[in-house]
N, C-alpha and C positions, 0 to 999 in steps of 0.2 A: 434498375428499379428506382422509383422516386423515394426520396427520403421521407420518413415520418417526422415531420417538423415538430419540435417542442419549444422553439425559441419564440418568446413574446417579450413584452416590455415589463412584465411583473411576475412575481411568484404565482399570484392567482391565475394569471393568464396561462402560465405553464401548466398548472394543475388541470385547467380545463382542456388544454390541448392534449395532454396525456390521456385523459379519460375519454375524449373523443365523443362523437355523436351518440355512441351506444351507451354512454354514461357508465363505464366500467366500474366495478367495485374499487374502492379506494384502498387497494392492497398492492404491495410491492410486486408480487408475482403477476397480478393482472396487468400492471404497467410494463413489466419486463418480458412477458410471455404471451398472455392471453390476447392482448390487443393485436399482436402480429398474426396469430392464428385466425382470429375473427376478421382481420383485415385482408385475408387472402394470401398471406405470406407464410403459411404453414410449411410449405415445401422448401423454404429458404434454409440453408445451413445455419444453425445456431451455434453449434459447438463442433470443433474439429480437434480431436484429441490424439496426440502421439504418445503411445505407451513406451516404456523403456526399451522394449524390443518389439519388432513387428511394424507393419504399416499403420498410418493414421486411420482413425475411425471417425466417421462423420454422423452427426445427429441433426435432424431438421428441427425447426421450432415445434412442429407437430409431434415428433418423436419425444422431445423433452416434455411437452405438455402432457402426454399420456403417462410418462414415467412419474412426473411430478404429481399428477392426480393420484396415481396408485400409492405414492408415498403419503400424501395428505389423507387419503382414506384409511391407510394403516394407522395413522395417529389416532383417528377417531375410534378405530377398532380397539386400540390399546387403552382408550379412555384418557388420552392426553388432550387437555382442553386448551382453547385459546388463552394465551398469556403464560402458559407453562413453557419450560425451556427444553429445546432439542440441541444437543451438542454434536459436533463433528470433529473427529480426530483422524485426519487422513491427509495424504499428499494431494497432488494435482490429478484427480481422477474424476470421471463423469459422475460417479455416485455422490461426490461432494456437492456438485452443482444441483443434482436432483434433490438431495436432502435439504439444502439451503432454500431452494424455491418451494419445495413441498411443505416445509415447516411454515414458511411465510404464507403460502396459500391457505393453510389451515388456521392461521392466526396465532401460531406459536411464536415464541421468541427463539432465535437461532444464535448460537455462538460457535465459532470455528476456532479450534485450538491448534497452535503450532505443533506439527507432528514431531519436531526434533527436541521438544522439551522432554525432560526426564520424568520419572514417575511422580515425584513430589509436586512439581509445578502443575502437572496435569490433574492430579488428585485435588489440589487446592482450587483450581478453576472449576472443576466439576462440582465440588462441594459448594463453592460460593455461588455458582449459578443455579444450584438446586436442579440440575439437569435431570429430566425424567427419562429421556431416551438418548442413547449415544450411538452414532454411526462411526465405525472404525474398521481396521483390518485385523485379521487374526494375529499377526505379529505384534502390532501396536497394542492390542488388547492384552496379549500374554505378557508383554514386557512392561507396560505402563499403566494398565488399568486393573487387571486381575489382582495384583498384590494389595490394592486398596479397596477392592469392591465391597468388602464388609463395612467400610467406613463411609459408604455412599448410600444412605438409606433412601434417598429420593430417586435413585436410578432404578427404574422399573424394567427397562428393556435395553439390551445391547444388540445391535445389528452388525454383523461382520460381512465385509465385502470380500468374498472369497475369489471372485473372478472380475477384477476391475474392467469396466467397459462393456460387460455383457448384460448389465442391468437386471433383467429378469431371469437370468440363468439359475437353475436349481443348484443346490450345493452338492458337491461330489462326495463329501464325507460328513461325519458327525461333527457338530459344533460343541465347544466347551459348555459345560453346565451354565445355565443362565444367559445363554446367547442364542442367536438365530441367524441364519444366512439371510442377508439383505435381499438377494435375488429371489429366493422362495417367498420371502415376506412380501415383496413387491408383486409377485405373481398372483397373490390373493386379493390385490387391490382393485379398485374401480377406476378405469381410465377416464372417467368423465366427471370428476369432482369439481364443482365450481369454486371460485375464489371466495374466501370469507370476506364479507363486506364490513371491514373494520373501520373504526374512526381513524382519521389521519394521525391522531395522537396515540394510537394504540402502539404499545411497545413491539418492536420487531427485531432489532439487532443489538447484540451485546458483544462489544469488543474489549478484550483484555489487552492493556498496553504491556509492552515487553518489560520495561523497568529494569534497572541494573541493581537496585537494592530494595529491600522491603517488599510489601505486598503489591501486586499489580493493581492498577485502577481498572474497574469495570465501567466502561463507557457505554451509556445506553442511548439508542436512537429509535425513532418511531417510523411508521410506514410512510409518513409524508416525506421522509428523506429521499425517496426515489425521485422526487421532482428535481431536487438539486443534482442527483447523480446523472439523470438524463440530460439536463440542461448543460452541465459542465462537460459531459462526454461529447456532446455535439459542439458546443461553443468553443471549448479549448482544444480537445483532441481531434475535432473534425470528423467524428464518427457519424455514420448514417446507414441506410439500408444496404446491407451486403458488404460493408467495409471489412476487409480482412485485417483483423486486429490481434495483437499479442501483448498482453500484460504479463511481465515476468515475475511479479510479486507473488510470494507465497500466500495462499488463501488464509493462513493463520493470522495475517495482518490485515488491517483495514483496507489497504490499497488492493489486495487480492480479492476483496469482496466488492467494494464500491466500484472499482474499475477493472477487476478481473471477471466479474459476473454481472452485477446489476446495471451499471451505467451502460456498458456496450450492448447488452441485450435489450435494454429499454430503447435504444436507438435503432434496433434491428440489425446490428452488426453480426459478423461471423467471428466468434471468439476462438482463437487458437490456444490450446493448452498442451504443454509438454510435461509428461510425468517425471522426466529425468531432471537431475540437478544441473548446475551450471557446467557446461563444457563448451569451450570456444568453437571447436569444429562443428559440434551439433547446432549451436546457436546460429552460426553462419548458414548451415544447411537449412534450418527452419526459415530464416529470413528469405533465403533465395528460393527454395523449393515450394514453400507455402505461399509465395507471393504476398508476403506481409506488406500491408500499406501503412499501418500506423503501429509504432512500437512504443510502449510505456515501460520504462525500466529505471534503474538507479545509477547515479554516478559511480557507485562501487562496481557495478557490473561493467560499465564502460571502461573503468580503470583495469579490471581483470581482462577484458577483451584486449585492451591496449597492451597490457603486460604479456599476455600469453599468445598474442598473434605476432608471429615473426615479422620483423621489418622488411624482410625480403619476400614474404609470401604474397601470392596473387590476391588482389583486392576482390571482394565478392561482387557478383553482378546482381545489383538490386534495382532494376529499372522500375519496379512497381512501388518501391518504398517512397512514401510522401512525407512522413513526419516521424521524428523521434522526440520523446519527452522523457524527463527524469523527475524523480521525487525522492524524498527521504533524507536528503542532505544537500547542501549547496552544490550547484554545478560550477566547477572551476572552469575558467576560460580555456585551459589546456585540454580538458576533456571535451569541451564544446568544439574546439577547433579540430581535434583529432576525429571526433565523430563526423563532422562535416566533410573532412578530407577523405575518410575511408568509406562512409556510408552514402555520401553524396547529397545529404540534405542537412538543413540546420538542426541543431539540438536545442530544444527549448526547455526551460525550467518551470516548475510549478511549486507552489507553497500551499500546504494545508496540514491539518493534524487529525488524529483520531477523533478529537473533540469536534472539529468542524464538519467531519463526515464527508466533505467534498472539497474540490479545489476552490480556493478563494482568490489567490493572487497567481498570475501566470502570464506567459507570453503565448497567446493562442496560435493555432496552426496557420492562420493567415495574417499574423501580426509581425511587426518589426522586432528583430532580435537585437538587444543591446547587451554587449558584453559586460558582465559584472552585475547585471540586474535580473531579478526573478521575472519581473514584468509589472503589471498594474492590476488593481482590484477589478474583478469582473463586475459589470453591472448586473443586478441591482445590489451587490455587496457594497458596504461602506467600511473602509479600513482606515486606521490612523495610527501614528506612532505617538504614544502618550508618555509623559514623564511625570514623576511625582513632584508636587509643589505643596509642601507642607502635608496636610492630611488629605488634600485633593489631588487630582491629576489634571494636566493641561496638555493640549496638543504640542508636540515638539515643533520648534522653529524649523525653517527650511534647513535641511541637511543636519539637523540635530539628532543625536541618537536617542531612541525611545523604545518602548515596548510595543510590539506589533499587536494591535487590538482590532476586533471585528464587532461592529454594532449588531446586537442580537436581533433575531427575527427571521433567519433564513431556515428553510425546511429541514436541512440535515444538521442543524445545531443540536449538539447532544442535550438530552433532557435531564440527565442525572449521572452522578457517579454511584455505582451500585453500593447501597448501604452506607453512603457517606454524604449526607446532605450538607454538612458544614464545609467540606472541601468544595462542593459544587458552588455554594454561595461565595466562597472566597475566590472563585475563578472569574468573578464579574466585578467590574467597577461601574456601578450604575447600569447603563444600557450597553456597556462594552464587555465583550469576552476578552480576558487577558490571556494571551497565548504564552507569555513567558519568554518569547523570542525577541531578540534585540535587532533593530533594523533602523535604517534611515529612509525617510521619504523625500525623494528629490522632485524637482520641478516636473509637472505633468503627471504626478502620482506614481512615478517609477520607484519601485521598492528595491533597496539594496540591503540584502541580508548580512548581518554581522556575526551573530552568535546565538546558539541555543541557551536556554536558561541555565546558568551556572557555569558556562564554558568560558566566558570572558574573565580576564584577570588583569591586575595592574602590575607593571614592571617598571621600576625606577620612576614611578609617578605617571607613566603612560598607560592608558587603557589598551589592552591587546585583545583583538578579536581573532581567535585561532584560524578561522576560515580564510581571512585575508592573507595571513602568512602562508597557509597551506597552498592557496591558489598560486602564489609566487613560486614556491618550491616545485609545484607540479609543472611549471613552465620550464624548469631545467630539463634538458633532453635525457638525462640519465635517471630521472625520478619518475616513477609510475604510480606511487602512492605516498601520502604524507599525512602526518598528524602533528599537532603542536600542543604543548601543555606548559604550565608554569612549574618551576622547580625552586624550592626554597634556597635563598642565598643571603648570607649575613650582611653583605653590603647593600645590594639592591632590593632586598626583601624577597623578590621573585624574579628569576631570569627565564628567558624564553628558551625552551628546549624543543628541538625538532626530532622526529622519528620518520625515517624514509624507507621505502622499498625501492630497490634499484631495478632498472630494466634488465632483461635477460642478458643483453650484450655488454652491460656495464660491469667493470671490474671494481670491487670494493678495495680501494686504496686510500691511504692518508691524503694523497694528492687530490683524489676525487672529492673527498669530504671537504677539504679546504676550498676547492673550487665551488662546491655547493654553498658553503658559507659566504664566500665572496660574492657569488651571484645574488644571494638573498640580500646581502648588505647593500649591494649596488642598486637594487630595486626598491628596498624598503627603508633604507637609512639605518643608522646605528640604533635608534630607539626601538624599532620593531623587528630587527633582524635577529634570528636565533643566535645564541651564544655557543651552542653545541649541537651537533648533528649525530644521531645514532642510526646506524644502518641495521635494518631488521628484515627477516624473511617475510613477515606479514604483520599487520596491525590488529590489535584486539578490537573486535567489533561485536555488537549485539547480534542475535540471530536475524534481525531485520536490516543489518548492515551499518548501523550507526557506530561511530568510534566510541569506545569506552575509555575516556581520557584518564580516569583514575587508575587504569591498568597499564598505562604507558610506561611506568617506572619498572614494570616487570620485564625481564628479557624474553624475547620470543623463543619458543622451543625449537 
């Protein structure tokens, strides 16, 4: 089938291309779903879902369209108006996709919560978002919502997914008081509800950042964001009509929404979704049996595959795989080389944040891969590395370290931090969004990532970017995961301390540790080489996979 092209020279051109000759409503769901049904692709597979047990289940664009309409009509039946919030607390199940697209079709704001959070983080997010309706499962409701239900006065309705994947199936048994089975609720809905024609600046998405301390930030996006989702899904990931695509990110994080649902559907792709958690054997099965063409995952996942896949095991047969992309943390050269060797295609990096809403810097599917570089800014984005110069900022000189910034004005730029306008204002320096990430801009616009905000530190007068040291450690054949942090020292002030996870066949000995130290010193020099190496069974990470460096001093259990 021909691709539904969204690429033009400007954001305005992309908006017009997405709306098409029918002048579809300026609604995310209209762009991601309705336009394909109206364009004659309603029978194309939109979602292919693999439950924890049993064979995959497939839903066409028309199947999704009908279920999404039933959900949207149910919101009107409940008196939930455009602009009010619908929350979803669930894993990777079709009902999550239906709820997200249904809420957006009705003009509601949707927030998806990470299902592994405990009761307190869930209750805080539900309260802060003032969610009027929640979609979840009986177990998650019982364990994480019911204890705090009395403290959530805005929450008018809770829908329970009792049979994931069956959508309109009736409930087998009674639901707890104050809840209703989502299947029977959908069965009452109208399958022909149109998309709410909202203003492009109408609020649509609320993402809560994970955070390691304090209250999470609520990052607000508008319906116009889908223009950037669609553009980057095609331009970077190479998605188009019928592309078999798998994004492994949890839908509780922005990647799982922007590139697990909205972007790929806007391009007419077939989204593969696996309900189960990470398992290397199952992942190789998914890639091979489902004929996945494009994979979007994290360096952490690649490291786990590398660690848990035996060096003597047979390589998977992946003749249809075209591209692998990573996000969430810097891609180390060792992971890139391993991915190319085992998967047979280059592994490309992408940079963006919850606040940007979409990929900003990347190596696109048809672009040159340069080891050690994320890539370049996508047109029409404008990025720069800025440095403080008194009370003002200036562009960094060639190869000078600076803060990676994006000039404001792209469709998926966040519009607010929930209930925190002061923090939002401080996130900009004039026309530039300040990411807080440290990078170098090299000739030709190539971006070399150095550190996330707060990660870099000085040791004996030298600035240390942990990711650079970690990349070298990962090149050692016995190391499959690594993290670096600073440790207080009376003489140097701060010394470089490394924490590594060894490959399965490696033996933890003093000799091996000395060899790793010598290897790092030979590659990095004495100023940047770790002084000490600790062997761990695993590294402390946030639920989204980022290293929690302040926890590195704690021994792994």
